[in-house]
N, C-alpha and C positions, 0 to 999 in steps of 0.2 A: 493857257498859262494857271500852273497849279495855284488852289485857293492859299492863302498861308497855312500851316501845318498841315496840311495834306499830304499822305505821305506818298511817295514818288515809287510808282511801280518797277518792280526789279525787270530787265531785261529779258525777253522769251528768246533764251540762245537757241532752243531748241528749233522755234520755229524760224528763227535765220538759216539756222544751218540747214535744214530743208529746206529752205530756197534757193540756198547757195547753190546746193547739191542739187537741184534742176536745172538753177543757172550750167550750172560747169556742164552737169550731162548734156544739155539742148545742142552743144556744138561738139564740134571735134579739137577742144585744146592741142593733142598732140600734133597737130602740125605747126603749130604755135610754138610747144614747148621744146619741138627737134633742134630751131633754131638755137634757144640757147642753151646746148650742150657745152660750149667751152666753159659755163660757170659751173658745171656741175665738177668738169677737171680741174677746176682753178679751186675748188671748194678742196675737193678730195688732195690735191699737190699740198694745200694748207693747210689742213690738218693732219696730213701725215700718219694716217693709223700705221699701229702694226700690223703686217699681213696677217693673216687666222683671227685679227678682231673680230666681234661680233657685233654686227654695227646698227641701225636702226634709220631708216630714211621715213621719215614724217611729213605728210601729204606729199609724195614722192612724183604726184602728178605720172607722166610717163617714162620716168624714170633714169633723168639726168645722171644726179649723185650717185643712182644704186646702181647704174651701169661704172660710172666712173668708180666707183669702190671695188668691185666686184673685179675688175680690172687690174687691179690691184691686190685680189687673192683676200679681201676680208669676205666675212661671213653675213651679207646683207639681207636683213629681214627688210621689203620695200612694201610699204603701206601708203592707202588712199582710203577715201570715203564714196569714189567714183569707180566703179568696175571696171565701167569702158577703160579708162586711162591704165587700172594695172593690166588689163589685157595687153593695152600698146605697150606696155614696158617689157611685158612677158613675152610678148611677140620677138621686141629687141632683143631681149637676153636669151631667146632661143637661138636668134641669129646669127649670136655671135660665140653659143656654145657657154653660157655663163651660168654658174648655179645661182640664181638668186630666189628668193623665197616672197613669195606676193597675199599680204594679206589685207583684204580691207578692215579699216580702222580708223577710228574718229581722231584726229588731233586732240579733241576737248576733253577724252577718255579714252584713252591706249587701251587695250588690252593686254598687257604684260606686267609683270611683275618687277617688283622695286627694285634699283638696281641691275636689272638683268643684262643691260648691255654694255659693253664695253666704250660704245660711242653712239651719238646720235648726230643727226642732221637734218637739214632741212634746206632747201633751194626754192624761195618764192612762193614756199607751200604754206607752211604753217600761220603765216602773217594774215592767211585771209579766214583762218579759224574765227567766228565772232566773238568767244568771250577768251579776249587774250590773255587776260592773268593764267587762266587755267589751263591753257596751252602750255605759257610759259611754263609752270609748274609741274603739266606731265613729262614734259622734255627731261626736266630737271630730274624727277624721280624714278625714270624707269633709265637713268644713266648708274653706273655703279662711281661709288668716289672715285677720285683719281680719274676716271673716263673722262673723255671728250667730248666735247657739244662744238658744232661750226652750224650756223647758220645765214645766209644770205637772204635780204631784206630791200628792197625796194625803198628808196627815201620819201620824203613829204614832196618835197621839189624836183624828187627826178621826174622824167618824161613821165614815167607809168604812175608815180605818185599823181602827178598832173592829172595824167588821161584817169584814172578813177573819179576823181575830183569833178573832172569836166563830163561822165558820162553820170556821176550821181548827181549831178546838179539840174539833171534831166529827170530825174526818180525822184522818189521820195523815199527820204530816210528813215529809219526806224531811231526814236527816241532812243539815246544812250548809243547809240552805234560806232565805233571808231574804226575811224579809217584805216585799212593794212596796212598802208604805211609807217603806220605809228611804230612797226617793230623796227625801224628805220631810224627812230631819234636816238638819241645818245640817252637822252632822259629813261625811254623805255629800257634801252639796255638796262643801265646804272639802276632801276627801281627794281625789274624783275629777273636779271641774270647776274650782275655784277657779285650781289652779297651772297649768291650759295656757288662762287668762284674762288680758287687759291690764283689763278690767272687768268685774265683775260684781254685778247688785243682785238681793235676793230679796224680793219682796213678796210678804207673808203675807197671803192672802185667802179666801174665803167663799165655796161656794154651796149655796143653800137648797134639799134636797130636798123636794116638794113631791106629797104623795100623798093621796085622799079619806082615808082614815083607815087605822091601822096595818095591818090586815088587807090592805087594798087595798094596799100596799105589801108585804105577805110574798107574796099570791099571784103580786103584777106579778113582784117579784125570782125568786120560783121558777120560774115559767116563763121569762121573755127574759136573766135572767143564769145564765150557764153554771156558774160555780163553783157557785153557788149552789142549782142543779139536781142540780150533782152529788153534793154533800152533801147531798141529799134523798135521792139515790138512796142513797150510801155508806151511811146510818144506817138505812134500810129503813122499813118501815112501826113497830118495834118503836123509833124512837129519833125519829121525826116529832115528837110532842108535846115534845120537851124540845127542840129545835133550834130549834121552832119558838115555845117559849117565852122562850128566849135571844136570838133574835133580836126580838120582843116588847119584854123588856125595855129593851133597847139603846132600839129605836126611844122606847120611854118616858124616857128617860135623857134623850137629844135634842131630842125634840119641843119646839117654841117655842109651836105655836097651841094656841090655848084653844077653839075650837070643833065639835073632833071630827075634825078634820083633820089632815095631817101637815106639818108646816115644821119639818125638823132640818138646821142651817147645818154644813156640811161644812168644817174647815180646809185647803186645799192652801198650796203656795209657788209660786211663779211666780217662774222661774228667768230672768232676761236676762245673757246675758255678749255679753262679743266675743272672739275666738279671738286670742292672743297671735300 
């Protein structure tokens, strides 16, 4: 506990960012990302960019929204700070003969000029950047006045929000850390996005995670979801049973399938706005 009048140290966002980059890079998140393709398509339909619009996809992962927008003839720049994910997105674009520019970029400090894009999007990506206010400012900064912004973020009480909390309970969070699902709170939207919008809507949506069985889900995420893999590395053999038990309990809480498989609805906020 801090002594009275002792100044509180500012969060070391760069250090957190490096650790998160290592987490995303240690596994093949693209194997999970492709299962979420429908969310990229739904975002593209909702934001409805004019064909030919220059659009930036921030923290694009393996390119779900980038591909969806390129299929609608937008000029897309797909960015992430994890090169292997960009490589997977580029391979997908190549397979469909889609013309997308891929660039390394940190959501907290985008290497683009003010107002450079007609639109900016992110699907379950920018929410994982440690410095949330800075990331929100960057999305707004690089979008031109009158341009559109669309962001899909898991909510705190969603399956993914709870999963992140479950994993975090077995690890030591740094002081000042804000949960990624903070982006899915109405209060966050009102504070960091709405003041810069001439119009803004929030659609509260769901995505269904489907797996063969609860143990298939645990094995799949332990193998391909870097944050989950790091948690298992952290707890070691002595904590593995407890972590698995907590994840299985969460799966049981959310699972609506009755045939031994898994179908877990996870709530998310789809924000679409026009920049003032």
